[in-house]
C-alpha positions in Angstrom: 1.7 9.7 -18.2 4.6 10.0 -20.7 8.2 10.7 -19.6 8.7 14.4 -20.1 10.1 17.6 -18.6 9.5 21.3 -18.9 11.0 21.2 -22.4 8.4 18.9 -23.6 5.2 21.0 -24.1 3.1 18.2 -25.5 3.5 16.2 -22.2 2.6 19.3 -20.1 -0.4 20.0 -22.3 -1.6 16.5 -21.8 -1.5 16.7 -18.0 -3.1 20.1 -18.1 -6.0 18.7 -20.2 -6.4 15.9 -17.7 -6.5 18.4 -14.8 -9.2 20.5 -16.5 -11.4 17.4 -17.0 -10.9 16.3 -13.4 -11.5 19.7 -11.9 -14.7 20.2 -14.0 -16.0 16.9 -12.5 -15.5 18.1 -8.8 -16.5 21.8 -9.6 -20.0 21.5 -8.2 -18.8 20.8 -4.7 -15.4 22.7 -4.9 -16.8 25.9 -6.3 -19.8 25.9 -3.9 -17.4 25.7 -0.9 -15.0 28.3 -2.4 -17.8 30.8 -2.8 -18.7 30.4 0.8 -15.1 31.2 1.8 -15.1 34.1 -0.6 -18.3 35.6 0.9 -16.7 35.3 4.4 -13.6 37.2 3.2 -11.2 34.3 2.9 -9.5 32.4 0.0 -9.7 28.7 -0.8 -7.5 26.5 -3.0 -7.4 22.9 -4.0 -4.0 21.8 -3.0 -1.4 19.0 -2.7 -2.2 15.5 -3.6 -5.6 16.5 -5.0 -3.9 18.7 -7.6 -1.3 16.1 -8.3 -3.9 13.4 -8.9 -6.0 15.7 -11.0 -3.0 16.2 -13.3 -2.5 12.5 -13.4 -6.1 11.9 -14.3 -6.9 10.0 -11.1 -8.6 12.5 -8.8 -11.0 10.7 -6.4 -13.6 12.1 -4.1 -11.1 12.9 -1.3 -10.4 16.6 -1.7 -7.7 18.6 0.1 -8.0 22.4 0.4 -5.9 25.1 2.0 -7.1 28.5 3.2 -6.0 31.7 5.0 -9.0 31.3 7.4 -8.1 30.1 10.9 -9.6 26.7 12.0 -12.3 28.3 14.1 -13.4 30.3 11.0 -13.3 27.3 8.8 -15.7 25.5 11.2 -18.1 28.4 11.1 -18.1 28.3 7.3 -18.2 24.5 6.8 -20.7 23.4 9.5 -23.8 24.9 7.9 -22.8 23.6 4.5 -21.5 20.1 5.1 -23.5 16.9 5.9 -21.0 16.2 8.7 -17.9 17.8 10.1 -15.1 16.6 12.5 -12.3 18.5 14.2 -10.0 15.8 15.4 -7.2 17.5 13.5 -8.0 21.0 14.5 -4.9 21.2 16.7 -2.9 20.9 13.4 -5.1 23.4 11.6 -7.3 20.8 9.8 -11.1 20.6 9.7 -12.7 17.6 8.1 -16.1 17.4 6.4 -18.4 15.1 4.4 -20.6 16.4 1.6 -23.0 14.7 -0.8 -23.3 16.6 -4.1 -24.8 15.9 -7.4 -22.3 15.3 -10.2 -24.0 14.8 -13.5 -26.9 12.4 -13.0 -25.6 10.9 -9.8 -25.1 12.0 -6.2 -21.5 11.4 -5.0 -20.0 11.6 -1.5 -17.0 13.7 -1.0 -14.5 13.6 1.9 -13.0 17.0 2.4 -10.2 18.4 4.5 -9.6 22.1 4.8 -6.2 23.2 6.4 -5.1 26.6 7.3 -1.9 27.9 5.7 0.8 26.5 8.1 4.4 25.6 8.7 5.7 22.7 10.7 9.1 21.9 12.3 10.6 19.4 14.6 13.2 20.1 17.2 16.0 17.5 17.8 14.1 15.6 20.5 10.5 16.1 19.5 8.2 13.4 18.0 5.4 15.8 17.2 5.4 18.8 14.8 5.1 22.3 16.1 2.4 24.1 14.1 2.3 27.8 13.2 -0.1 29.4 10.8 1.0 31.3 7.7 -0.5 34.1 5.7 0.2 33.2 2.1 -0.3 30.2 -0.1 3.3 30.4 -1.3 4.5 30.1 2.3 2.2 27.1 2.8 3.4 25.3 -0.4 7.1 25.6 0.4 6.6 23.6 3.6 5.1 20.7 1.6 7.1 17.5 1.0 7.6 17.4 -2.7 7.1 19.8 -5.6 4.5 17.5 -7.2 2.5 18.0 -3.9 3.3 21.8 -3.8 0.8 22.9 -6.5 -2.6 24.5 -5.9 -5.6 25.7 -7.8 -7.2 28.8 -6.5 -11.0 28.7 -6.4 -13.4 29.5 -7.8 -11.4 31.2 -10.5 -9.3 28.1 -11.0 -5.9 29.9 -11.2 -3.1 27.4 -11.3 -0.3 28.1 -8.7 3.0 26.3 -9.1 5.9 28.3 -7.6 8.3 25.4 -7.3 8.1 23.7 -10.7 5.8 20.8 -9.6 4.2 20.5 -13.0 7.5 19.9 -14.8 8.6 17.4 -12.2 5.2 15.6 -12.5 5.7 15.4 -16.3 9.3 14.1 -15.7 8.1 11.6 -13.1 10.6 12.8 -10.5 10.4 13.6 -6.8 12.1 16.8 -5.6 11.6 19.0 -2.6 10.4 22.6 -2.9 13.4 23.9 -0.8 16.5 22.0 0.0 15.9 18.3 0.9 17.9 18.9 4.1 15.5 21.6 5.3 12.5 19.5 4.3 13.7 16.4 6.1 14.7 18.4 9.2 11.2 19.8 9.3 9.6 16.3 9.2 11.9 13.3 8.9 9.0 11.1 7.9 9.2 12.7 4.5 12.2 10.5 3.8 9.9 7.5 4.0 7.3 9.4 2.0 9.8 9.7 -0.8 10.1 6.0 -0.9 6.3 5.6 -0.6 5.5 8.0 -3.5 8.2 6.4 -5.7 6.4 3.1 -5.1 2.9 4.4 -5.5 3.5 6.6 -8.6 6.5 4.7 -10.1 8.5 8.0 -10.0 12.2 8.4 -9.6 13.7 10.2 -6.7 16.1 13.1 -7.5 19.8 12.3 -6.7 20.1 15.2 -4.2 17.0 13.9 -2.4 18.5 10.4 -2.2 21.8 11.8 -0.9 20.0 13.7 1.8 18.1 10.6 2.8 21.4 8.8 3.2 23.0 11.6 5.3 19.9 12.1 7.5 18.6 8.5 7.9 19.2 8.6 11.6 16.6 11.4 12.0 13.8 9.0 11.3 14.3 7.7 14.9 12.5 10.7 16.3 9.3 9.9 14.5 6.7 7.9 16.4 6.3 4.2 15.6 2.7 4.7 14.6 3.6 7.3 11.9 6.4 5.1 10.6 4.1 2.1 10.5 1.3 3.9 8.6 3.8 5.2 6.0 5.3 1.7 5.7 1.9 0.2 5.1 1.1 2.6 2.3 4.4 1.7 0.7 3.8 -2.1 1.1 0.3 -1.7 -0.4 1.5 0.3 -3.4 1.7 -0.8 -6.9 5.5 -1.0 -6.9 6.6 -1.8 -3.4 10.0 -3.2 -4.5 11.0 0.2 -5.7 10.3 1.9 -2.4 11.7 -0.9 -0.3 15.0 -0.8 -2.2 15.2 2.9 -1.7 14.7 2.5 2.1 17.4 -0.2 2.2 19.9 1.7 0.0 19.6 4.9 2.0 20.0 3.2 5.4 16.5 4.2 6.6 15.4 0.5 6.6 18.2 -0.1 9.2 16.3 2.1 11.6 12.7 1.0 10.6 12.8 -2.6 9.6 16.4 -3.8 10.0 15.5 -7.4 9.4 15.1 -6.6 5.7 18.6 -5.2 4.9 20.1 -8.0 7.0 18.9 -10.5 4.3 21.4 -9.1 1.9 24.2 -11.0 3.8 22.8 -14.4 3.2 22.3 -16.9 0.4 19.3 -19.2 0.5 19.8 -22.9 1.0 19.3 -23.8 -2.7 21.6 -21.0 -4.0 18.7 -19.9 -6.3 19.5 -16.3 -6.0 22.3 -13.9 -5.2 20.9 -13.5 -1.7 17.8 -13.9 0.4 17.0 -10.2 0.0 16.4 -10.5 -3.7 14.5 -13.7 -3.2 12.2 -11.9 -0.7 11.4 -9.1 -3.1 10.5 -11.6 -5.8 8.3 -13.6 -3.3 6.5 -10.3 -2.5 5.8 -9.6 -6.1 4.7 -13.1 -6.8 2.3 -13.0 -3.8 0.9 -9.7 -5.1 0.1 -11.5 -8.4 -2.0 -14.0 -6.5 -4.2 -11.4 -4.8 -7.8 -11.6 -5.7 -9.6 -8.7 -4.0 -7.1 -5.9 -4.0 -3.9 -5.4 -2.0 -3.6 -7.7 1.0 -1.5 -6.2 3.8 -1.4 -9.4 5.8 -0.1 -11.5 2.9 2.4 -8.8 1.7 4.0 -8.3 5.2 4.2 -12.1 5.5 6.0 -12.3 2.2 8.3 -9.5 3.2 9.2 -11.1 6.5 8.9 -14.9 5.8 12.7 -15.5 5.7 14.0 -13.0 8.3 15.0 -15.8 10.6 17.7 -17.0 8.1 20.6 -14.7 9.2 20.2 -16.0 12.8 20.0 -19.7 11.8 22.7 -19.9 9.2 25.0 -22.9 9.4 27.8 -24.0 7.0 27.5 -27.8 6.6 30.4 -30.2 6.0 29.3 -30.8 2.4 29.6 -27.1 1.6 25.9 -26.3 1.7 24.4 -23.5 3.8 21.5 -24.4 5.9 18.9 -22.4 7.9 17.3 -25.0 10.1 14.2 -23.8 11.9 14.4 -20.4 10.5 10.6 -20.3 10.2 10.3 -20.7 14.0 12.9 -18.1 14.7 11.5 -15.8 12.0 8.0 -16.0 13.5 9.4 -14.8 16.9 11.3 -12.0 15.1 8.2 -11.0 13.2 6.1 -10.7 16.4 8.9 -8.6 18.0 9.3 -6.2 15.0 5.5 -5.8 14.3 4.9 -5.2 18.0 7.6 -2.5 18.1 5.9 -0.8 15.1 2.5 -0.9 17.0 0.7 -3.2 14.6 -2.7 -4.5 15.9 -2.5 -7.8 17.8 -4.6 -9.7 15.3 -2.4 -8.7 12.4 0.7 -9.6 14.4 -0.8 -13.0 15.1 -1.8 -13.8 11.5 1.5 -12.7 9.9 3.5 -14.5 12.5 1.5 -17.7 11.9 2.1 -17.4 8.2 5.9 -17.0 8.7 5.9 -20.0 11.0 4.0 -22.2 8.6 5.5 -21.1 5.3 7.8 -24.2 5.1 5.2 -26.8 6.4 4.3 -27.9 2.9 7.9 -28.7 2.1 8.3 -30.7 5.3 6.3 -33.5 3.8 8.5 -33.9 0.8 7.2 -35.6 -2.3 5.2 -38.3 -0.5 1.5 -38.2 -0.6 0.0 -36.5 2.4 -2.0 -38.6 4.9 -5.5 -37.4 5.9 -4.1 -36.7 9.3 -1.4 -34.4 7.9 -3.9 -32.6 5.8 -6.2 -32.1 8.9 -3.3 -30.7 11.0 -2.2 -28.4 8.2 -5.7 -26.9 8.0 -6.1 -26.8 11.8 -2.7 -25.0 12.3 -3.4 -22.5 9.5 -6.9 -21.7 10.7 -8.2 -18.4 9.3 -5.0 -17.7 7.3 -5.2 -20.9 5.2 -6.0 -19.2 2.0 -3.1 -16.8 2.5 -0.8 -19.7 3.4 -1.7 -21.2 0.0 -0.6 -18.0 -1.7 2.5 -17.5 0.4 3.7 -21.1 -0.2 3.2 -20.9 -3.9 5.0 -17.5 -4.0 8.0 -18.9 -2.1 8.9 -21.0 -5.1 11.3 -18.8 -7.1 13.5 -21.4 -8.7 14.4 -20.8 -12.3 14.3 -24.5 -13.0 11.0 -24.7 -14.9 10.6 -28.5 -14.3 11.1 -28.2 -10.6 8.7 -25.2 -10.4 6.1 -27.1 -12.3 6.5 -30.1 -10.0 6.1 -28.0 -6.9 3.0 -26.3 -8.4 1.5 -29.7 -9.2 2.2 -31.0 -5.7 0.5 -28.0 -4.1 -2.4 -28.4 -6.5 -2.7 -31.9 -5.2 -2.7 -30.7 -1.6 -5.4 -28.1 -2.2 -7.5 -30.8 -3.8 -7.1 -33.1 -0.8 -8.0 -30.2 1.5 -11.2 -29.5 -0.6 -12.1 -33.2 -0.5 -11.7 -33.5 3.3 -13.4 -30.2 3.9 -16.4 -31.5 2.0 -16.4 -34.7 4.0 -15.5 -33.5 7.5 -16.0 -29.7 7.8 -12.3 -29.2 8.4 -12.7 -25.5 9.1 -14.2 -26.3 12.4 -12.3 -29.4 13.6 -13.4 -30.3 17.2 -13.3 -33.5 19.3 -16.3 -35.7 18.9 -17.3 -35.0 22.6 -17.5 -31.6 24.1 -16.5 -30.5 27.6 -19.9 -31.1 29.2 -20.0 -34.6 27.8 -16.5 -35.3 29.0 -17.3 -34.3 32.6 -20.5 -36.4 32.5 -18.8 -39.5 31.2 -15.8 -39.2 33.6 -17.8 -38.0 36.5 -15.5 -35.0 37.1 -16.0 -31.3 37.5 -14.3 -28.4 35.7 -10.5 -28.5 35.9 -7.3 -29.6 34.2 -8.5 -33.1 33.6 -11.2 -31.9 31.2 -8.6 -30.0 29.2 -6.4 -33.0 29.0 -9.2 -35.2 27.9 -10.3 -32.6 25.3 -6.8 -32.5 23.9 -6.6 -36.3 23.7 -9.9 -36.5 21.8 -8.8 -33.7 19.4 -5.6 -35.6 18.6 -7.8 -38.7 17.8 -10.0 -36.5 15.6 -7.0 -35.2 13.7 -5.5 -38.6 13.3 -8.5 -40.7 12.4 -11.2 -38.3 11.3 -14.8 -38.2 12.7 -15.8 -41.0 15.1 -19.2 -42.4 16.1 -20.4 -41.3 19.5 -20.0 -44.7 21.1 -16.5 -45.2 19.8 -15.5 -41.8 21.1 -16.9 -42.6 24.6 -15.0 -45.9 24.6 -11.8 -44.2 23.6 -12.3 -41.6 26.3 -12.9 -44.2 29.0 -9.9 -46.2 27.9 -7.7 -43.1 28.2 -9.1 -42.3 31.6 -8.4 -45.8 32.8 -4.8 -45.4 31.7 -4.5 -42.1 33.6 -5.8 -43.7 36.8 
């Protein structure tokens, strides 16, 4: 998409040609549905993100429509036509549907949402929007977040509707609001985060007046539920350009209310003075972690990269030799990570994995330049557990030194560690390290029943396994009996 504005007709013609191509692709399902609405006496239009993405040449099979039909009427029209329908969003005027349709030589599955013309607004204490239905598509479009999302294509005639200049803003790659940004953000404060998210997803600039409104109204984000904030933050973090969106959240003060640990990093320098501050270092680590992803965006890895150093402000010490240290910041940071992610209502498993990565991200450096013992390698693998592969990526990403020789040395050292892990995994099945005797065998050998003793014995044998590797059965029995004699 070239940089352009309304005065650049070639750019506008280009996006319009893309839109025609995309709309022709989805016409079999869109036009069929539109005719059913028309026969029932209602209008239907493709709207919002679907139109935006069609103009960008990236329209998928998730289609958003708007209509003057009320939700109950939408259900009556859609149910006989769709392969499946759902009404979980009907309280907000939205009916969902799934439809398989032939496009060219193949059958494609479309996910469809049809929403009645509406308007939403918050009061000063509410966390949920109040919904009222409208009677015109222009009224519906003005309540949308940004002009690039306030365009529609009336169906089946395919009339382009753009009352607020969204096409020109799309060509110029800029985010503006249909009305004043103050009114838009008062209606739904989450739109301030959506501005940052769309900037990150689309690599667009945010109009100056929108940025100013975000700064002035940042406190309004506090009335939005943690779940909605979390979901918007996830979309930003998983975008193609998260640094752009995160910087906007920090610069406007919204991050102070949503993830205050991030802007707090601007106050600190890291222990090696590699960067102006830990904040810049963190954003570089995030981008370097993204470059190591193998199967698409990895939310666990990206959040861990974003939060890996948040314990530094609380652990800063000025040493006698003039250095700044952050001893045990990984332990403190892991606790802070659990607290922040829990407050944002993240799933427990994700909180556990990200916290573990934050806690372990310095473990590699703790062994210095010395060769790792087999015992150290086993413990590294055991402590990382299911996040070992992500720990590899996070540890490598955390090297942001501009000293090429030092960076190369660290990379070689970690190459060596990964080779050692692979060798021991092949020899010892490191992914499932367990003692050489199980609980039943321990009880039989010691002549005891279930209880704390069995757990203590299991822990003793696990330490032996980590330290020495696999043992023969008789040797394990002998070690257990010797331990038991010492306990007695």
